N, C-alpha and C positions, 0 to 999 in steps of 0.2 A: 450394909454388912459385907464383909469380904467373902469371896468365893474360895473354897478350899477343895482339895481332892484327897480322898483317903482310900487306902487299899486295906480291906478287911479280910481276915481269915476267921471263919466261923467253924466251930466244932460242936459236936453233940449230935442230936437227932436232926440233921439238917439236909439229908438227901432222901429222896423218895417221899417227901411230906409236903411238897408244893412250895418249898422255900423260894426257888427262883421266880416262880410266877407271882408270889406275894411281893417279892422284891421289885419286880417289874411294875406291878400296879401301884405299890406304895411310892415308887420313884416318880411315876407320872402324877400322882396325887400331890406330891410335895415339891415338884419342880426340880428333881434331882436327875442328873444325867450320869452315864457310865455304863457298866456292864456287870454281869454275874455269871459264874460258871461252877460246875461241880469239878472236884479234883478226885484223882484215883484213890487217894488215902481216906476218902469219906468226908472230907471237909468241903466247904464252899468258899470260894474267893470272890470278892466283889470290889470294884472300884466305884466310888460314889463321889460326884462333884456337885457342889451347890453351897448354900449357906449352911454353916455348922448346925444351926437349929433345925433346918429342914432335913439334914442327913440324920440327926439324932431322932427326930420324929419318925422318919422312915424306918429306922432300926427298931424302934418301939412297936410300930405296926407289924413288922415282920415277926418279932418275938411274941407278940400277943396272939398270933394266929394259932389255930388248932393244929395239933400234932408236932409243931416245931418246938424243939427244946434245945436252945443254945446254951452250951456249957462254957464256952469261951468265945469271946469276940475281941480279937487283937487287931489294932490298926496302926499303920504308919502313914505319914504324910507323903504324898507324891506330887509331882508338878501338875498344876492345873493345865488341862488340855483344851479348854474352851469347847467342850463337846455339847451337843444339843439334844441327844436322845439317850435312852437307856435300853440295852440289849441283853438278851439271854444268849451267851456265846457258846455254851457247852454244858 
């Protein structure tokens, strides 16, 4: 399966609820690399790189977490960077 990289913008109840830490652990569990950070407007931005199925499974795990309520998850394709880790950057 081909490796892709997607830049997501999540809105809803996504800050102050453990979203970034859930993303970190879900990424490790699913073999996804990239980063996640909070934005000043209350959204969370994340870049995820891996097989599409693994990224989708990661998103499901984040969404199924307690207190997280994603009302919108929009993504755009971005160039693959061949990254090997997942980081919380802000």
